[in-house]
N, C-alpha and C positions, 0 to 999 in steps of 0.2 A: 554162752564160755565164750570172753574174749581169750586168745590164745597167743601170746606174742612167741616168734621163734626169729631164726635167722638164717641163712644160705646164702652161703658163698657171703656179699660182702651186703646181703640187701636183706629187706625189712620181710617178715608175713602178721597177718596177725588172721588166727581163725583157719592158717593155711590159702589164705590168698594174699600176693605179692600183693603190699600198699601203695594205695592213689591209681590204681592199675590205667593206666594212659597217660597220667596226667607225667609234667614236667616230673614232679618229684616221686615218681616211681619209685619203690622198693627203701625211700625215705621213713623217718621217723620226727617230722615235726612234734617241735615238742614246746611247754611254756614251764620255766619252774615257778613251784606255789611252794616253797619249801614252808613256809608259815602260815596256810592253810591249817597244820592242827596244831601251830605255835600253842604252846604255855609258856608260865614262868613263873615257878614255885615262889618267889620271891617277890609276888604279888598279889593281891586279892580283887585287884579292880578291874581285871578283863576276861569274860566269859568266854574260855575255850572253846565251848561246846555253839555257841551259836556262832563265832567264827568262822567252824567247819561248814556247818549247815549253810551260811552266807553262800560259800565255796561252792558246795556242791548240787546247788540251786542255779547256778550258771554253768556247772557242768557238759552242760547239750549244747549250750550258742558257743562255747572253745569249738568244741568235734564239729560243729559244725561248720567254722572259717580251717579247718581244717589239722588242728593240734589233736595227734595220733598217740600225744603220750604227754604226763604232769612227773615235775620230779618232785618226788616227795623225799623228808632227810626225818628220821630218827634222835636227833638235836636239830633241828629247824636250821634258820639262817640267819645272818645279821639283823636284829631288827628295827634298828634304827637308834640304840643304847646299846650301852655295853651293859656287865655283869648279869645278864637274864640267865634263870635258872632254868632255859628249855633242854629236857630230856627223858628218853622215854626206856634210857638205864639206871640202875641202882649202881653203885659202886662197883660192883661185883661182877659188872655184868649179864644181870638178872634181867629183864626184862616187863616195865612195871602195865599193868594191863590198864589202867586208864587211858592212857595214853595211847594204848596200840587200840581200841577201843573209835576212839577217835582218825587212826588213821584207816584203821579197816571199815570203816564209812564212805570214806572217797573212795579205797580201791573196788571197794563192791559197787558203788554207784560208775566209778567208770566204767567197768568191766559191765555194766548195763548199757553204757553208752558205747562201748568200740573201743575203749580206749585205755593206754598202758599207764606201766607205772615204773619211772625211775627210782625203785628204791634204795633210799642213803640210808646210811647206820651213820658217820662221826663229821662233825661238824667242830672245825675249829674256834678257840673259844667254851669251846665244853665240855674236850675230850680231858680235862684239868677233874673233870672227879671220877676219872678212874683211877682205884686204887692202883693196880701196876698190871706190865706187860698181858698177864693171864688176862684178868678181868676184860680185857678187848679180846684176845685169844675167844673169852666167851658171850661175849656182845657180839661175834659176828657167829658165830656157830646158835647161837638161843634163837638170831633173825632168821638165821636159815632156815633154822627148823619152823619156827612161829609160818613162815612162806609155804611151808612143806606141808604142815599139818592142817593149814588153813583150806589149802588147798588151791591156791592163787595162781590160776594159768597168766595174768593179763602183769607179771612182775619180774623185771630186771631189779640185780642188785649191784647196787653201788655202792663197793666201801669205806669211800673220804673224799670230802669238798676239796678239792685240790689239797691234796694228801700233802704235798712239802712246802704249805703253808705255814710262818710263822707261828701263825697263832694256835700249832698245834707243839702239846709239852712231848707226849709219849714216843719217843724213837720210831716204833712197831710203826707208826701210820706217818711217820715223814719222808723212811727211807723206802727209796722204790725193793729192797729187798725182804721188810716188812708187808710191805704191800703183797708183794708175793705170796708171801705167807698167807696173808688171812685171806686173798680170795684162793688158793690151793684149799681153806680150811672152810670155805664155805661151799667150794663144788663137794668135800672129802663128803661133809653133813646134808647138802641138796644136791645131790648128780645132775639134776635135768634145768637145775634155777642157772638162771647167762648170768656171771656173773666180770667185773669190769668195776673200774676206779678212774677219777678225774682230774688231771693235770691242770697247769697253772693258765689264767689268763692271758699268756703269752701265743696260745694255740701249740704247744711246743708237749711230747710224750716221753718218757724215758725208755728209750729200748724195750728193756727187760721187763717192766712192766704191760709194755702194750702187746709184747707176746705170750704173755698170759694172763690177757683179760680176754674174755669171749668176745667182746667189743672196745674199738678204742670211742671212750667223750676226751673231748677238750674243751678248752672254752676260750671263749676272744673279746671278754673284757680292752686288756691290755693293748689288745689287736689292731693294730691299723686294717681297713679295712683294704687296701690296694693289698695288703700281704697275705693276706685268706685263701689264694690261690693257692699258692706255694708252700702253706703249712698245711694244708689238707695232701695236696699230691705227695708234700715230706712221708706219708704215712699209708700213702696205700701198695706200697709193696709188701704188705702182708694180712692183705685178701683180708681185712674184715670192715665191720659196717661201720664208718669213720661220722662220730654225732657232737654235735656242740648244746651242750644244753644251757651254756649260761652265759651270755650276750645283752652285755646292756646296752648298747644301741635301737635306740626305741625311733621310730617319729617316722621322716624318708630316710635315714641312715640306717635303720633298722630293717624293712622293705630294702636296701639295695644290697645290704649282706646276708639276708633270707634270698635275696636271687640272685645273688653268687654263689651262698653255700650250694644250692642244689645245680646251678650250673658245674660246677664241679664233685656232687654225690657227695657232697655232706648234709647230715641234717643238723638243722640248725633249731637253737634254743630259745625263747627270749628270755629274758629277766627284766621284770619291768621293777627294780629296786621300790621308786617312790612309791608305785601303787598298790604290787604286790608283797614288797615285803618287808617296806618300813610301816610300822603303827604312825596314823589310823592305815589297818589292811583293806583296800576296797578287791573286791572281787568283781567285777559286769560284767563280766563277758567282752565279746570283742568290745564295747566301748573304752575298754582297759588301753585301747590303744587301735584303735580305726583306721589308719595308716596300715601301718604291720596286718592288721589282724586282713586286713582286705586281697593285703599281697598273698599275703599266705596261701587265702583260698582260692587264687587266681591260679594258684604253686599249684595244687593240690588237686585242683577236679577237672 
């Protein structure tokens, strides 16, 4: 069983520091695969199970190139078109078994390959299905309990993707104070669960949220490469792992920012929107972006 843990600002898997002796020692290089469990209840022409199967068949290759975490999300990500209904939740915050079956298959396949899961709960464009703030609270508690009941040791929780995003309508998600409350509810339900939430693409993070989180997730989509060191250094006083799990820079620019993040002690995560997240979804392992994955292999071995 793969068990993820934190000591200080460093990551451990099954009791061992990640990438021992490599430049990325203690980091958690990752890739955003939120639509590997995609469904759209407004459509009947998409095979969700086959999509998930394709991703699972390439997990070993991603791992061979240094990936030690996949980001999933129970409300997916932008699939390249609007008005998808892609959610593992009912309006009252209950969990949907069919959706969770696919998520569980990915978690267990990742576990077998020594890979962790950053499991997101909420995604902009999807929170509108919830009845009210209480249903969102219930969704967080239900998710934390589901992780505990299944005995997943390789899962950490990301309450919301870019919680301040204007695509969210419920204030409990958008406000920093709401995120602090939701993080607390998850920790209360499952005290052993590592819990956080993510900031916007600017690479900045609310101090109150960073203080409440077990580790700090930032995004670099809208961050110039030259600004990355300052964004990372501004968060080091929290003495927590700093992890980017969304950066749309690919090919040579992606390789460059991956190296820069490692140099400054920040885990980096690729978001290859055109390949992995927008339909038709493709999961090919390292051929998704040979330049980036070769660099990740160099940094982690």
